[in-house]
N, C-alpha and C positions, 0 to 999 in steps of 0.2 A: 095850157092848163090840162087839156085832154091828154096831151102827150105825156105830161108828168104822171097823170092818173094811170095811164096805160102802163108806163114803166114801173110804177109802184106796184100795180096789180101783178105784173109779170114777176117782180122780185118776190112778192108774197107767195105766188104760186110755186116759184122755184124753191123757196124755203120750205114750203109745205111738202113738195115732192121729196126734198132731201130728208125731212123729218119722217115722212112716210116710209121711205126706203129703210131708214135706220130702224124704225119700229117693226117693219116687216122682217128684217133680218133677225131682230131680237126674238120675234114670235117664232120664226122658223127654227132658230137655235134652241128655244125653249121646248118646242115640239120634238126636236131631235133628241134632246136630253131626256124627254119622257118616253121616247120610243125604245123598244128592246135594243136596237143597235146603239142608241145613245147611252143606254144603261150599261152596255158592255164596255163602251169607251170611257165612261166616267165623265165628270164635268171638266170643261177646258180649264187650262191654267189661269186664264184671265178672270175666271169666276171663282177662284179658290175660296174667297170669303164666304160664299154661300154653298159650298160643297157639302153633300150629305155624307154621313158616316159610311153608308153602303158604297157610294161611288169612290170614296177614298180607299176603302178596304179592297175594292177590286184593283185599284191602282197599286196599292201596297203589295198585294199578292203577286201581281205581274212583275213588280220590281224584285221581289224576293225569290221567286221561283228558280231562276237559273243559278242562284247563289247557294242553295241549300240542298241537302241530300233528300232522297225520296221519302224516307220515314219522317224527316222534319217537315216536308211538304204536307204530309198527311196530318201531322200534329198542328201545323199552322192553319190548315184548312179547318180543322175541327174547332180550334180556338176562335177563328174569325166568325164561324157560324154562331158560336155561343155569344160572342160580343155583339154581333149584328142583331140577334134575337133580343138582347137586352136593350138595344138602341131603337127598337120599333115603337112607334106611337100606336095608340089604340084607335085604329082606323077601321071603318066599316068594310066588310068583305074579307076579313082575315082568313087565310087558308089554314088548314089543320097543321098542327105542329109537325106531324109526320111528313106532310107535303113540303112544308117550309124547309125542314132539314134535308130532305131528298133533293130539293131544288138547289139549295145553296151548297150542300156538300158535294153533289155529283155534277153540278153544271156551272154555278156562279164562280166559285173559288177554285177553278181548275184552269191551268194554262197549257196549251192555248185554249182560250175560251170558245166554246162552240157558237156558231152563228145562231141567232134566234130561231130561224126557220128549221134548224136541225133539232130543236128542243121539242119534247112532247108539249101539247097544248096546255096541259095543267101546269107544267113547270114554267112555261113562258109567262102565263098569267100570274103565277105565284111570284116570280121575280119582278114582274111589273108592279105588283102590289108592294113588294119589299122596297122597290125604288121610291114609290110614293110615300110609304109609311116611315121610312128611315128618318131619324132625327138628324139635324145638321151636325157636322163634325164639331162645330163650335160649342155645342151643348156640353161637350166634355169639360169645358172650362167651369161649369157649374159644379161646385164641390158636392152638392147633394146628388147630382146626376152621376158623378164619378163614383161616389160611395155606393150608390145603388148598383152600378155596374160591377164593381168589385165584389159586392155581396152575391150577385148573380153568378159570378164565375166560381164561387165556392161550391155550387150545386151541380149535380149531374142532370141527365135528361129527365129522370123521374122526380126530381126535386129534392132528393136526398143529398147529404154532404158527399162531395166527390173525394176520391182518394187524394192523398197529399201530393203525389207526383203529378196527377192530372191538374190539380189547382196550380201547381208551380208552372207547368207548361203554358197554361192559358194566361197566367199573369205575365209571364215572360214575353209572350206574343203581344199582349197589350202594351207593355212597356216599350218594346221595340217599335211598334206601330206609332205610338205617341211621339217617340223621338224622331221618327221619320217625318211626321207631320210638322213638328217644330222646325226640323232641318229644311223642309220645303216651304216654310213660312205659311203653312196652312193653319197653324195654331200660333198665337202670340207668345205662349210660354208653356212650360210643362205642367199640365193640369194635375199630375200625380204628386208634384212636389209638396203641396200643402196638406196632403192627405196622410194621416198617420195610419198605416196599414201593415200588418204582418202577414207574410205568406206562410201557409201551412208548412211545418217542418217535415222533411223526409228523413227516413231512417237509413243511414248509410251502412250501418253494421249488418253483417249477415247473421240471421237468427241461428244460433248453434244447433237448434233442433233439426235443421235441414241437412246438416253435415253427416255423411256416411263414413264409417270406418272401412278399412280395406276389405275386411271379410264381407261386409254388407254390399260393398260396391261390386265385388267379384260375383256374388250371388245374383245381383241385379243384371249384370252383363250376361251371365249365363241364361237368366230367365228371358232376356230379349230374344235369344235364338229360338225360343219356343213359341214366340208370338206369330200367329197366322199359320196357314198351311205350309208344310215343308216345301212343296213344289213351287209355290209362288215366292217363298223365302222372304216374306214381308219383314219378319224380324231379323233373320240371319243377315240380310243386307245392311242392317243398321248397327250390328254389334261393334264393328270397327269405328263407326261414327261416334257412338257413345263412349267407347274406350278412349278415343282421342280427347274427349272432354275430361275424362277422369285421369288418365295417366299422363297426358301432356298439358292439362289445364287449358285446353282450347275453348274459346267461346263458340257457341253453336254456329254462328255465321262464319267463323273461321274454319270450323271442322268440315262444313259442307263444301268448302272450296278447296280443300287439300287435293293436290294433284301429284301424280307419280314423279314427274320430272323434278319436283322440289323435295323429294324424299330420298334419304339414304337408309336402306333397309337391309342390313347385313344378315347373313344366316345365323350369326351368333352375336351376342353382346348388344350394346346400345346403338341406336340409330339417331337420325336427326331429320326434322322437317323445317324448311325455311318458309315461314308464314309471310305472305306478302299481300294478301287481299282478303276481303270479307264479302260474303254474298247475303246481305240481310234481305229478308222477305218484306217488301213494302206494299205490293199490289201494282197491277198494270197501270192504274190511273196515275200513279205518282212517279213512275220511272221514265227516263228519256227514251228508253228502248222499247217500251210497251210490254216488257216482260215483268213477271211477278217479282223477280229478284233484282236488286240493284247491285252493281259491282263497285265496291269502294276499296280504298286503301285501309291500312290498319287503324284501329280506333286511336284517336289522339296523336297520330303520327303524320309526318309529311307523306304526300301521295305515293311516292316511290320507295318508301322505307320498307325494310324487311326485319324479321325477327327470327333468329335461329332458336329452335326449341329441341332439346334432347329428348329422345324417345327411349323409355326403359325396354329391356328385352321382351317383357310380357306384351307390350303394345306392338313392338315390331313383329312378333309372331302372329298376332291377331290381324295386322294389316297385310302381312304376306299371305295369310290364309284367305283373306277376303279377295285379294288379287287373283290367287290361284283358282278360287271358286267362281267369281263373278267377272273377272277381268277389270278393265277400267272404262270410263266413258270416252266418247270420241275426243274430248278435249283433255283427257288424262285424269279427270277426277276419280278419286278412289271410291266415292260413295254416290249412288245415283238410284233413281227409281226404275221401275220395270221398263220404262220407255227411254231410259238414258238421261232423263232430265234431272234438274237440281232437286234434291230432297226438300220438300216443303215442310214448314214448321208444324203444320197440322198433322202431317204424316208421322213425324218422329215424336210429337207430343202424344198422339194416340197410342203409338206402340209403347212408349215409356209407361203410360198409365196401366196398360195391360201387363207389362213386365213387372210392375210393382206388386200387382195382385198375385203374380206367380212366384216372385222371388222374396217376398217379405212375409214374416209371420203375421197373423191376423191383427195383433195389437199394434203393429207398426204400419199396416196398410192405411189405416185412418189417420196416421200421424203426419207431421210435416217432413219426415225424413225423406230426403231426395225426392220431394214432391214434383219438381220440375227438372228437365234435363240440365238446365243451367246450374242446378245445385251440384252436379258432378264436378263442375269447375270449382265451386266453393269448397267441395270436399278435397279436391286435389291440392289446392293452395294451402288449406289448413293442414293436410297431411304433410306436406313439405316442411311447413313451419314447425310442426310437432316433431319431425324427424331431426330438427336441429339445423336445417339448411339455412345459410346466411340469408337474411331478408333481402339484401341487395340482389342476390342471385335469383331468389324466388320472384322478385319484382321484374327482373329482366326476362325470365322465362314466360311470365304471365302477361307482360306488356302493360304493367302498371307502374306508377311511381311507388317508392317505398312508403311514402306517407299514406297513400290510398290503401296499399297493402295492409299496413299495420292497423288502420282504423276500420277496415272493411272485412278482411279475411283472417285476422289473427284470432281464430276461434278454436275451441277444443273439439276434438273428434268425439263422436257419439261413444259413450262408455269410457272415455278417458278419465272422467272424474272419479269413476269407481276404482280405476287403477291407481290414481293419485291417493285416494282414501286408503287403499291397502298399503301403500308405501308409508304413508304417515302412521297408520296403525302399527305397522311392523317396527318403525323407529321408536314409537312410544313404548312398545312392549320390551324393547331391548333395554330400557332403563327401569324396568320394574324391579 
């Protein structure tokens, strides 16, 4: 009898030890998930049913990072910050909105994610609070919660209605994240499916008020050369850059990457540039190289594709003059800053605004006419279409489809309406 009691007690103790070990492992796992290191790793796959939105968003960003361009990483980061803010419960100890944004934007949704000990103390504590205050991912299945989230994505940081393009980017990130959650079986179904929701429409057409005619474009290009002191040549270095946007219809990210080996610049007549890359400015945080500019292929084309673009004699002359005056960068780029680096968007934006004040009459300085450097491309494509160039040829030079060209760039030049009115008036008078 005693032997049986001893054996039974031993069995109970063994069972208790086993259960205790299981509970201890569970507690330790829970503590790990609450710790900064656990926050960085996210919730393990086996606990997907209880995963928080924040832990899932970290996992989603880590999955997407190597698949997307630097500027898209920036946009995805911004959208995940906005969604995460909307998915936070009202928990005591909430950090300021500025600290929350700084912590998530600069530390949480960046890959590779910094180790917690590398973070400033306030950032580390803020992210710990976010991890504890985040709603479960499963809350997205509640239509009321999803509708509240969609409403929040319509607003900017200050609470005002965000621009249509901003709303569209954030909505797209949410849709893609939800699809990934369904794919990974972290959500049982698409919570967006039953919600009737319309995304803000974006305007695809170019406002005709931004399009400059050839006379205005030449005046502006001349004005660029007068920007800044002559010795530093801040403006003179950029004349050819802007001229490439106007005469060749180059995008700014294409123009800054033009290199001499890809150019044919004869002493007379038309030349040609073979465009094969873009250098969009995204910020050091988002690029794989740690540089401010990302190096990409042509927009909407395979990675190694090229696009030959004819150069009118006027542009060839300007580029040859730039090479004679300033030379080329070490890697052959035609346009570069004083240190030989890639021209930043803030640099040429600032120079362009100064040139508008010098090259336009007062009544047009405050108008939308060529308000941004990109408007030079709009002006170029509109000029070609107004000149009667076949749309297929214009689309080929511009790197667009014919459909995009005709819906976006088929605009009249500034002052063209007056010319049309004169022609109509002349015809009507012939029949008096």
